[in-house]
BADREN-744763 format. One line per 4 residues: number of its first residue (from 1); their letters; for each residue x, z, y of C-alpha. Coordinates in nm, 2 decimals. Each point is the difference from the previous one (the first is absolute). Layout:
NUM> a> X:Z:Y | ... .
// end
This chain:
1> msrr> -9.03:-5.78:-20.45 | -0.26:-0.09:0.26 | -0.37:0.01:-0.07 | -0.06:-0.33:0.17 .
5> pilt> 0.12:-0.22:-0.30 | -0.23:0.19:-0.24 | -0.29:-0.06:0.24 | 0.09:-0.36:0.04 .
9> wvva> 0.07:-0.09:-0.37 | -0.24:0.23:-0.19 | -0.29:0.13:0.20 | -0.07:-0.31:0.21 .
13> pnla> -0.04:-0.24:-0.29 | -0.22:0.25:-0.19 | -0.22:0.04:0.30 | -0.03:-0.38:0.04 .
17> llll> -0.10:-0.02:-0.37 | -0.26:0.27:0.04 | -0.15:-0.17:0.30 | -0.01:-0.33:-0.19 .
21> lvvs> -0.18:0.17:-0.29 | -0.25:0.16:0.23 | -0.08:-0.32:0.18 | -0.03:-0.20:-0.32 .
25> gcvl> -0.23:0.26:-0.15 | -0.23:-0.02:0.31 | -0.01:-0.37:-0.03 | -0.10:0.01:-0.37 .
29> vlrn> -0.27:0.26:0.07 | -0.15:-0.20:0.29 | 0.02:-0.33:-0.21 | -0.20:0.16:-0.28 .
33> mipp> -0.27:0.11:0.26 | -0.07:-0.36:0.10 | -0.21:-0.17:-0.26 | 0.11:-0.34:-0.13 .
37> hvda> -0.20:-0.28:0.15 | -0.02:-0.37:0.07 | -0.09:-0.18:0.33 | -0.24:-0.24:-0.15 .
41> vepe> -0.16:-0.10:-0.33 | -0.25:-0.27:-0.11 | -0.29:0.07:-0.23 | 0.14:-0.26:-0.25 .
45> elsg> 0.32:0.20:-0.04 | -0.21:0.30:-0.11 | -0.23:-0.17:-0.24 | 0.10:0.09:-0.36 .
49> twqg> 0.07:0.29:-0.23 | 0.23:0.29:0.09 | 0.13:0.28:-0.22 | 0.09:0.35:0.11 .
53> weys> 0.13:0.30:-0.19 | -0.14:0.11:-0.33 | -0.17:-0.34:-0.07 | -0.23:0.01:0.31 .
57> fitl> -0.11:-0.35:0.10 | -0.19:-0.15:0.30 | -0.11:-0.36:0.02 | -0.08:-0.14:0.34 .
61> hgdg> -0.21:-0.31:-0.01 | -0.01:-0.27:0.27 | -0.37:0.06:0.07 | 0.07:0.36:0.11 .
65> taef> -0.10:0.17:-0.32 | 0.23:0.23:-0.20 | 0.03:0.15:-0.35 | 0.20:0.30:-0.08 .
69> tald> 0.11:0.18:-0.31 | 0.13:0.36:-0.03 | 0.06:0.02:0.38 | 0.10:0.34:0.12 .
73> gywf> -0.17:0.17:0.30 | 0.13:-0.05:0.35 | 0.18:0.29:0.17 | -0.15:0.33:-0.11 .
77> afde> -0.25:-0.18:-0.23 | 0.30:-0.05:-0.23 | 0.01:0.37:-0.07 | -0.36:-0.01:-0.13 .
81> gwrl> 0.15:-0.14:-0.32 | -0.23:-0.31:-0.04 | 0.12:-0.36:-0.06 | -0.28:-0.23:0.09 .
85> sgtg> -0.10:-0.34:-0.12 | -0.26:-0.23:0.14 | -0.08:-0.27:0.26 | 0.02:-0.01:0.38 .
89> twei> 0.07:-0.20:0.31 | 0.32:-0.04:0.20 | 0.10:-0.11:0.35 | 0.31:-0.03:0.21 .
93> vete> -0.01:0.25:0.29 | 0.25:-0.04:0.29 | 0.14:0.33:0.12 | 0.16:0.06:0.34 .
97> nwgp> 0.33:0.15:-0.13 | 0.07:-0.10:-0.35 | -0.13:-0.36:-0.04 | -0.27:-0.10:-0.24 .
101> evhv> -0.15:0.22:-0.28 | -0.22:-0.08:-0.29 | -0.32:0.22:-0.02 | -0.17:0.01:-0.34 .
105> astg> -0.34:0.16:-0.02 | -0.17:0.05:-0.34 | -0.35:-0.14:-0.05 | -0.03:0.12:-0.36 .
109> itga> 0.20:0.25:-0.21 | -0.02:-0.11:-0.36 | 0.24:0.25:-0.15 | 0.21:0.31:0.07 .
113> tevf> 0.28:0.15:-0.19 | 0.12:0.35:0.03 | 0.37:0.01:0.08 | 0.10:0.36:-0.02 .
117> ddhw> -0.07:0.30:-0.22 | 0.02:0.37:0.06 | 0.32:0.03:-0.20 | 0.18:-0.26:0.21 .
121> lrlp> -0.11:0.18:0.32 | 0.08:0.34:-0.14 | -0.33:0.14:0.13 | -0.19:0.29:-0.14 .
125> kghd> -0.24:-0.11:-0.28 | -0.34:-0.10:0.14 | 0.14:-0.05:0.35 | -0.23:-0.25:0.19 .
129> wrsd> 0.27:-0.21:0.16 | -0.19:-0.32:0.05 | -0.35:-0.13:0.06 | -0.22:0.00:-0.31 .
133> eppe> -0.08:-0.36:0.03 | 0.21:-0.30:0.11 | -0.09:-0.13:0.35 | -0.28:-0.26:0.02 .
137> qetw> 0.19:-0.19:0.27 | 0.37:-0.01:0.11 | 0.19:-0.18:0.27 | 0.37:-0.09:-0.02 .
141> vfgl> 0.23:-0.12:0.27 | 0.30:-0.20:-0.11 | 0.31:-0.07:0.22 | 0.20:-0.31:-0.04 .
145> drew> 0.38:-0.06:-0.03 | 0.22:-0.29:-0.07 | 0.30:0.08:-0.22 | 0.24:-0.29:-0.07 .
149> gelr> -0.26:-0.24:0.13 | -0.27:0.13:-0.24 | -0.32:0.16:0.13 | -0.08:0.34:-0.14 .
153> lwmy> -0.30:0.23:0.05 | 0.04:0.38:0.02 | -0.22:0.30:0.06 | 0.05:0.36:0.07 .
157> msdp> -0.09:0.25:-0.27 | -0.04:0.38:0.01 | 0.07:0.24:0.29 | 0.09:-0.19:0.33 .
161> dary> 0.27:0.26:0.07 | 0.17:-0.08:-0.33 | -0.11:-0.35:-0.04 | 0.07:-0.22:-0.30 .
165> inwf> -0.01:-0.38:0.03 | -0.16:-0.19:-0.29 | 0.15:-0.36:0.00 | -0.20:-0.29:-0.13 .
169> drvd> 0.17:-0.32:-0.11 | -0.16:-0.34:-0.06 | -0.04:-0.07:-0.38 | -0.18:-0.33:0.00 .
173> a> 0.26:-0.21:0.19 .
// end
C-alpha cells in the first residue's frame, strides 16, 4: 500500500483542521483585545440610571451631574476594595480610536463600603493590602456599546493585563 493515500486522506484533513483552529483562535484573541465601542452617542441617550454588577448604580442627569452608589474603582483602584457612593459630574469625551467615552469625576464621596476581607483574599492576618481610608476623589471612564440596538455602558476593572469588564444596563427605561 502506498503512503500517498494515507497522506491525502488522513494527514491533510487533520492539518487543515489544525490550521483552521489556530486561525480561529487568533481571531478570537484579537477580537477580545479591541474594546466594544459606538461611533456616536447623544447626551439624551445617556441620561438615566444604569446598573452594574453587585447592585452598583450610576445616574447621569441631563445637566451634566451624576450620582453613584456602590461604584467600584476604575482599573487598579478596584483592587483597593472600596465601593464608593456620592455625586459628581459627567461629560462625553471623543477619542481618536474608540469613539466616545463617558468620563465621570466625583465631586463628593458620601459613602464607602469595604468589598473584601482578609479571608477572601487569603492574606496573612494584619496584611495591609489597601489604603486605610477610601479615596476622597475618583474618576471613572465608561466605554459605550450597542447590543441588540440597546446602549450599554462598561468600564474596566482590576489589572489591565487581566481586565474584567463591568457592564451597566439602563434600569429606568
